[in-house]
C-alpha positions in Angstrom: 84.7 -16.6 -9.5 85.6 -13.8 -11.9 83.8 -10.6 -12.5 82.1 -11.7 -15.7 80.4 -15.1 -13.3 79.4 -12.0 -10.6 77.9 -9.9 -13.2 76.2 -12.4 -14.7 74.6 -13.9 -11.1 73.1 -10.9 -10.4 71.3 -10.5 -13.3 69.9 -13.5 -13.3 69.0 -12.2 -9.7 67.4 -8.9 -10.5 65.6 -9.7 -13.9 62.8 -11.4 -12.3 62.3 -8.7 -9.9 62.5 -6.0 -12.9 59.8 -7.7 -15.1 57.3 -7.4 -12.3 57.9 -4.2 -11.0 58.1 -2.8 -14.5 54.1 -4.7 -15.1 53.3 -3.0 -11.8 50.4 0.1 -12.4 51.3 3.8 -11.0 50.7 4.3 -7.1 46.9 4.7 -7.0 45.4 7.9 -6.0 43.8 8.4 -2.6 40.2 8.9 -4.1 40.9 5.6 -6.0 40.0 3.7 -2.0 36.5 5.6 -1.3 33.2 5.2 -2.9 32.8 9.2 -2.9 35.1 11.9 -4.3 35.0 15.6 -4.9 37.1 18.6 -5.0 36.8 22.5 -3.6 37.4 25.5 -5.8 37.4 29.2 -5.8 38.4 31.8 -8.1 41.8 30.5 -8.2 40.9 27.7 -10.6 39.6 30.4 -12.9 37.1 29.3 -15.7 35.9 25.6 -14.9 34.6 23.5 -17.6 31.9 21.7 -14.6 30.7 19.3 -17.8 34.4 17.8 -18.0 34.9 17.3 -14.7 31.2 16.2 -13.8 32.0 13.5 -16.6 35.4 12.0 -14.9 33.3 11.0 -12.1 33.3 13.4 -9.5 30.7 13.2 -7.0 30.1 16.8 -5.1 32.4 20.1 -5.0 32.3 22.6 -1.9 32.5 26.1 -3.9 34.0 29.3 -1.9 31.1 31.8 -1.5 32.4 34.4 0.9 34.9 35.4 3.1 35.3 37.9 6.0 32.2 40.5 6.7 31.8 42.0 2.5 34.0 39.7 0.4 32.1 37.5 -1.9 34.4 35.1 -4.1 33.8 36.8 -7.8 33.6 32.9 -9.2 30.6 32.1 -6.5 27.5 32.6 -9.0 29.0 31.9 -12.2 30.7 28.1 -10.4 27.3 27.5 -8.0 25.3 27.7 -11.3 27.0 25.6 -13.6 27.5 22.7 -11.0 24.4 22.6 -10.3 23.9 21.8 -13.7 25.7 18.7 -13.7 24.0 17.1 -11.3 27.8 17.1 -8.9 25.9 18.0 -5.1 27.0 21.1 -4.3 28.1 23.0 -1.1 29.0 27.0 -0.5 32.0 27.7 2.4 32.8 30.6 4.3 36.0 31.7 5.5 35.9 32.9 8.7 37.9 35.8 9.8 38.8 35.7 13.3 38.5 39.5 13.8 34.6 39.6 12.2 31.9 39.4 14.4 29.8 36.2 13.7 26.9 38.3 12.8 28.8 40.3 10.0 30.3 37.0 9.1 26.5 35.5 9.1 24.8 38.4 6.9 27.6 38.4 4.5 27.2 34.5 4.1 23.5 34.5 4.0 23.1 37.6 1.1 25.1 35.0 -1.5 23.8 32.0 -0.6 20.8 30.0 -1.3 20.7 26.5 -0.3 17.6 24.4 -1.8 17.2 20.2 -1.3 20.1 18.1 -2.1 23.0 20.9 -1.6 24.8 20.0 1.3 25.4 22.1 3.9 27.1 25.4 4.7 30.3 25.1 5.3 32.7 27.4 7.8 36.3 27.1 6.9 38.5 27.5 10.0 42.4 28.3 9.7 43.2 30.9 11.7 42.4 32.2 15.4 43.9 35.9 14.8 44.4 37.0 18.6 41.1 35.7 19.9 42.1 32.8 22.7 41.3 29.3 22.3 37.8 29.9 24.4 37.2 32.8 22.1 38.0 31.2 18.9 35.2 28.7 19.4 33.0 30.8 21.0 33.0 33.0 17.9 32.6 30.0 15.8 29.7 28.3 17.2 27.7 31.7 17.3 28.4 31.6 13.9 27.1 27.7 13.4 24.3 28.4 15.3 23.1 31.5 13.1 23.7 29.1 9.9 21.8 25.9 11.5 18.8 28.6 12.4 18.6 29.7 8.7 19.4 26.7 6.8 17.9 24.0 8.6 21.0 21.8 9.1 23.7 21.9 10.8 26.6 23.3 8.8 30.2 21.6 8.1 33.1 22.7 9.9 36.6 22.3 8.0 40.0 23.3 9.3 43.4 21.6 9.3 44.3 18.3 11.1 46.6 20.2 13.5 44.5 23.2 13.9 41.5 21.2 15.0 43.5 19.1 17.4 44.8 21.9 18.9 42.4 24.7 19.0 38.8 23.0 18.3 38.8 19.5 19.6 36.1 18.2 21.4 34.1 21.4 21.2 32.2 20.8 17.9 31.3 16.5 18.4 27.9 17.8 16.8 28.7 18.9 13.6 29.7 17.3 10.6 33.9 17.2 9.9 35.9 18.4 7.2 39.6 18.3 7.9 42.4 18.6 5.8 45.9 16.4 6.0 47.9 16.3 2.4 49.5 13.2 3.2 48.6 9.1 2.3 47.4 8.7 5.5 44.0 9.7 6.7 43.7 12.5 9.7 44.1 11.4 13.0 42.2 13.5 16.2 42.7 13.4 19.2 39.7 13.5 21.1 39.2 10.1 18.7 36.0 11.6 16.9 34.9 10.4 13.2 35.2 13.0 10.2 32.8 13.5 7.4 35.2 14.7 4.5 39.0 14.4 4.0 41.0 16.9 2.1 43.9 15.0 1.3 45.6 17.3 -1.6 45.9 20.6 -2.6 47.9 19.5 -5.6 44.8 17.7 -7.8 45.2 17.9 -11.3 41.7 17.8 -13.0 40.1 17.7 -16.5 37.9 20.6 -16.7 40.4 22.6 -14.3 43.4 24.7 -15.8 46.1 24.2 -12.7 45.9 22.7 -9.4 43.1 21.9 -7.4 42.2 20.6 -4.0 40.7 17.0 -3.6 38.9 14.9 -1.0 36.9 12.4 -0.4 34.0 11.4 2.1 34.2 8.9 4.6 30.6 7.5 3.5 29.1 5.8 0.8 26.7 7.5 -1.4 23.8 7.2 0.5 25.6 8.3 3.4 26.4 11.8 1.4 22.3 12.5 0.4 21.5 11.9 3.7 24.0 14.7 5.3 22.3 17.2 2.3 19.2 19.5 3.0 16.1 17.4 3.6 12.9 18.5 1.5 10.2 19.5 3.3 7.8 17.1 4.5 5.0 16.4 1.7 6.8 19.3 -0.4 6.1 19.1 -3.9 7.7 21.0 -6.8 6.1 24.3 -6.2 6.7 24.1 -2.1 10.9 23.1 -2.8 11.4 26.3 -5.4 10.6 28.0 -2.4 13.5 27.4 -0.8 15.7 29.7 -2.7 14.1 32.9 -1.4 15.5 34.5 0.6 14.4 34.7 4.3 15.2 37.3 6.3 18.5 36.2 9.1 17.7 34.9 12.3 17.9 36.7 15.5 20.4 35.0 17.7 21.1 36.5 21.5 25.1 35.3 21.6 27.8 36.7 24.1 30.0 37.0 20.8 32.8 38.9 22.3 30.3 42.2 22.4 32.1 44.8 20.2 35.4 42.7 19.5 36.4 43.3 16.0 33.5 46.1 14.8 
């Protein structure tokens, strides 16, 4: 068989494959596999067009509110207010600093965040243990979580990376909603085998209404499941009663063994 015949035979074999692959759609986004999707943002995303973002079909947004003892995200008020006008479900997160006492971190968050029925629970973003041992870290996060639960009436969501969770937090917060980060096509895997509620699958999302990249997330349940996770209305509450949920209340007093004196 000569060279021309070999080339012709190869083309006959490859042509159907080329036609098939050229007609295939692009690889679908991870969010396409789930019923409920959302984002998380901070001042790093700059000015966000929340109307355009909502029109693109996103269901929820976690918005950075505070960090450590004193820092308040400079875009929080604008993002919280504008997101609330679109119907996107809102959640406010606190970036946990291991060197700061739970009480100081709680005070910072409470001063910035008023949650109303229909909002997502507060979020504690835990990514660093600093100089704390694993036990000290769990104790401090638990103290902050208890204060948030007393203040808002719901258990806060714990956010962290898959590897950090498996190393330091696995088996410690099983009663709390869990939000895990794993930047991959595959879902996170926990060493303790527990389920999680949210998955942050990329930090390189590009969406209408946002200049630059943004974290993207999916919720592991249905729209109804997400609604059930949110702050409920008070029993028998009417419009006037619901409005009162926006009013500030004194910070709850919680007696803890929060590493007395550490980081003060």
